[in-house]
C-alpha positions as CSV (number, residue, x, y, z in Angstrom):
1,M,-108.1,-52.6,34.6
2,D,-109.5,-50.0,32.6
3,K,-109.3,-49.3,28.8
4,K,-106.0,-47.5,28.6
5,E,-104.1,-50.3,30.7
6,K,-105.3,-53.0,28.6
7,K,-104.4,-51.3,25.5
8,R,-100.8,-50.3,26.9
9,L,-100.2,-54.1,28.0
10,Y,-101.2,-55.1,24.7
11,D,-98.9,-52.7,23.1
12,L,-95.7,-53.7,25.2
13,E,-96.5,-57.5,24.4
14,Y,-97.1,-56.8,20.4
15,R,-93.7,-54.7,20.7
16,K,-92.2,-57.7,22.2
17,R,-93.3,-60.0,19.5
18,K,-92.4,-58.0,16.7
19,E,-89.0,-57.2,18.4
20,V,-88.5,-61.1,18.0
21,I,-89.6,-61.6,14.8
22,E,-87.9,-58.7,13.5
23,R,-84.6,-60.0,15.1
24,E,-85.1,-63.3,13.6
25,K,-85.9,-61.6,10.1
26,R,-82.7,-59.7,10.1
27,R,-80.8,-62.5,11.4
28,K,-81.8,-64.8,8.3
29,Q,-81.5,-61.7,6.0
30,S,-77.6,-61.2,7.5
31,N,-76.9,-65.2,7.1
32,E,-77.9,-65.0,3.6
33,Y,-76.0,-62.1,2.6
34,K,-72.9,-63.6,4.3
35,E,-73.6,-66.8,2.6
36,Q,-74.0,-65.1,-1.0
37,N,-71.1,-62.5,-0.7
38,K,-68.4,-65.0,1.1
39,Q,-65.4,-63.7,-1.1
40,I,-66.5,-59.8,-0.9
41,L,-66.6,-60.2,2.8
42,Q,-63.3,-62.1,3.2
43,K,-61.5,-59.5,0.8
44,R,-62.7,-57.0,3.0
45,R,-61.6,-58.6,6.1
46,V,-58.1,-59.1,4.9
47,K,-57.6,-55.5,3.6
48,N,-59.1,-54.4,6.9
49,H,-56.6,-56.4,8.9
50,R,-53.9,-55.2,7.0
51,N,-54.8,-51.4,7.4
52,V,-55.0,-52.4,11.3
53,K,-51.5,-53.6,11.0
54,Y,-50.1,-50.9,8.8
55,N,-51.3,-48.3,11.3
56,E,-50.1,-50.3,14.1
57,W,-46.5,-49.9,12.6
58,K,-47.0,-46.3,11.6
59,K,-47.5,-45.7,15.3
60,I,-44.4,-47.6,16.3
61,G,-42.4,-45.9,13.7
62,I,-43.4,-42.6,15.2
63,K,-42.9,-43.7,18.8
64,W,-39.3,-45.0,17.7
65,D,-38.8,-42.2,15.2
66,I,-38.2,-44.6,12.5
67,N,-38.5,-42.1,9.5
68,H,-35.9,-43.9,7.0
69,Q,-38.1,-46.6,6.2
70,D,-41.5,-48.0,6.3
71,P,-42.2,-49.7,10.0
72,Y,-44.5,-51.8,8.6
73,Q,-42.4,-52.9,5.4
74,M,-39.7,-53.6,7.7
75,Y,-42.1,-55.9,9.6
76,L,-43.0,-57.5,6.5
77,D,-39.5,-58.0,4.9
78,N,-38.1,-59.6,8.2
79,D,-38.8,-63.0,8.1
80,K,-36.1,-64.8,10.2
81,C,-34.9,-64.2,13.6
82,S,-32.0,-61.9,13.4
83,I,-29.8,-63.7,16.4
84,C,-30.9,-67.7,16.0
85,N,-31.9,-67.2,12.3
86,N,-34.8,-69.4,13.0
87,D,-38.3,-69.0,11.0
88,Y,-41.0,-67.2,12.9
89,K,-43.4,-69.6,14.3
90,S,-46.4,-66.8,13.9
91,G,-46.7,-63.2,13.8
92,S,-47.0,-62.6,17.6
93,D,-43.4,-64.6,17.5
94,K,-41.9,-61.6,15.8
95,Q,-41.1,-59.0,18.0
96,L,-39.2,-55.5,18.0
97,D,-36.2,-55.5,20.2
98,H,-34.9,-52.1,21.1
99,D,-32.1,-50.8,23.9
100,H,-34.4,-49.6,26.8
101,L,-31.7,-47.1,28.2
102,S,-31.1,-45.1,24.7
103,G,-34.5,-46.3,22.6
104,H,-32.2,-47.8,20.0
105,I,-33.8,-50.2,17.7
106,R,-31.6,-53.6,17.4
107,G,-34.3,-55.3,14.9
108,F,-36.5,-58.2,15.0
109,V,-36.0,-61.1,17.1
110,C,-38.1,-64.2,17.8
111,R,-40.0,-64.0,21.7
112,S,-37.3,-66.4,23.1
113,C,-34.4,-64.7,22.1
114,N,-36.1,-61.1,23.0
115,S,-36.6,-62.2,26.5
116,K,-33.0,-63.7,26.7
117,M,-31.9,-60.3,25.7
118,A,-33.9,-58.8,28.1
119,R,-32.6,-60.7,31.0
120,Y,-29.2,-60.2,29.9
121,D,-29.5,-56.6,29.6
122,N,-31.4,-56.2,33.3
123,L,-27.8,-58.2,34.5
124,R,-25.8,-55.7,32.8
125,I,-27.5,-53.1,34.0
126,R,-27.7,-54.5,37.6
127,L,-23.8,-55.5,37.5
128,C,-22.8,-52.0,36.4
129,L,-25.0,-50.1,39.2
130,D,-23.3,-52.9,41.6
131,L,-20.0,-51.8,40.3
132,H,-20.4,-48.2,40.6
133,R,-22.0,-48.3,44.0
134,Y,-18.8,-50.7,45.1
135,F,-16.2,-48.2,43.6
136,H,-17.8,-45.2,45.1
137,S,-19.0,-46.3,48.3
138,K,-15.8,-45.4,50.3
């Protein structure tokens, strides 16, 4: 092994050791910063979460053409299911119910009521199609 090869191998080993040391140093600094700034970081996370939720509901408002009211505010204001009148168990339990044929928004409902209505809508559509076929088959 010549001198250049030895130097190259040494440099590789040195960089690997230095990377590990630097990584540990950054991790330690990061943990110290997080420990010293818990409240600031918590406020930032809450604000970011609100912005993400607001943007999601803004997209929903554009998709469903809800321009008479802020969809995110509608989401926040609605705290009970429109059908069973029960409180929502979690944020994911609150769902925007709409008619798939017309696109008309009916309101916010809980997950169980939404799935029941979806089954009812499917039965209603299937019944209408079956009746149409029956009366127009001859």
